C-alpha positions in Angstrom: -29.4 -6.7 -61.5 -25.9 -5.3 -61.0 -27.1 -3.1 -58.1 -28.5 -6.2 -56.3 -25.2 -8.1 -56.6 -23.3 -5.1 -55.3 -25.7 -4.7 -52.3 -25.4 -8.4 -51.5 -21.6 -8.3 -51.6 -21.6 -5.2 -49.4 -23.8 -6.9 -46.8 -21.7 -10.0 -46.8 -18.5 -8.0 -46.4 -20.0 -5.9 -43.6 -21.0 -9.1 -41.7 -17.6 -10.6 -42.2 -16.0 -7.4 -41.0 -18.2 -7.3 -37.9 -17.5 -11.0 -37.1 -13.7 -10.5 -37.5 -13.8 -7.4 -35.3 -15.6 -9.4 -32.5 -13.1 -12.2 -32.8 -10.2 -9.8 -32.6 -11.6 -8.0 -29.5 -12.3 -11.3 -27.6 -8.9 -12.7 -28.6 -7.1 -9.6 -27.4 -8.8 -9.5 -24.1 -8.1 -13.2 -23.5 -4.5 -12.9 -24.4 -4.2 -9.9 -22.1 -5.5 -12.0 -19.2 -3.1 -14.8 -20.0 0.0 -12.6 -20.2 -0.8 -11.1 -16.8 -0.7 -14.4 -15.0 3.0 -15.2 -15.7 3.9 -11.6 -14.9 2.2 -11.9 -11.5 4.0 -15.2 -10.8 7.3 -13.7 -11.7 6.8 -10.6 -9.7 5.7 -12.6 -6.7 8.7 -14.9 -7.1 11.1 -12.1 -7.3 9.7 -10.2 -4.3 9.4 -13.5 -2.3 13.0 -14.4 -3.0 14.2 -11.0 -1.8 12.1 -11.1 1.4 13.1 -14.7 2.0 16.8 -14.0 1.6 16.7 -11.2 4.2 14.8 -13.3 6.7 16.9 -16.4 6.0 20.2 -14.6 6.3 19.3 -13.1 9.7 18.0 -16.4 11.0 21.0 -18.3 9.7 23.4 -15.9 11.3 21.5 -16.0 14.6 21.4 -19.8 14.6 25.1 -20.0 14.0 25.8 -17.7 16.9 23.5 -19.8 19.2 24.2 -23.3 18.1 27.6 -23.1 16.2 28.2 -25.8 13.6 25.1 -27.9 14.6 22.4 -27.8 12.0 19.2 -26.3 13.3 17.0 -25.5 10.3 14.1 -27.8 10.6 11.4 -25.9 8.7 11.2 -22.9 6.4 8.8 -20.4 8.0 5.6 -19.6 6.0 5.7 -16.1 4.5 3.0 -13.5 5.2 1.2 -12.6 2.0 -1.6 -10.0 1.7 -5.0 -11.4 0.8 -5.6 -8.9 -2.0 -2.9 -10.5 -4.2 -3.7 -12.8 -7.1 -3.3 -16.6 -6.8 -0.4 -16.7 -9.2 1.4 -13.9 -7.3 0.9 -15.8 -4.0 2.2 -19.1 -5.6 5.2 -17.3 -7.0 5.9 -15.5 -3.7 5.8 -18.7 -1.7 8.2 -20.5 -4.1 10.5 -17.5 -4.2 10.5 -17.0 -0.5 11.5 -20.6 0.1 14.4 -20.4 -2.3 15.5 -17.1 -1.1 15.2 -18.2 2.6 17.4 -21.2 2.0 20.0 -19.2 0.1 20.1 -16.5 2.7 20.1 -19.0 5.6 23.1 -20.8 4.2 25.0 -17.6 3.4 24.3 -16.2 6.9 25.6 -19.4 8.6 28.6 -19.5 6.4 29.6 -15.9 7.1 29.2 -16.5 10.8 31.2 -19.8 10.8 33.9 -18.1 8.8 34.2 -15.4 11.5 34.4 -18.0 14.3 37.5 -19.7 12.9 
């Protein structure tokens, strides 16, 4: 009688252990995928901001030399992104590029206008 109870408890615990292991593995893989998405967005944002700043600075400086004080920025150019990147990276890159472009454009024009005085 005691042996049957021990076997039953052993089976129950082994099943619970198996179920908890399966839940742990699926939860770990799901959380790994979720943490990768913000990292991709942040990486894309950072790289886009750097590239956008460089392009915007040069364009702002050139526009200042051509047109002087007149405002000529009508549209921020679309960045070129490789197709093999993830959606979150592309989204972050576009947002970062736009912000970096505007910052660089304004600083480039300001530097040029400061020299012209």
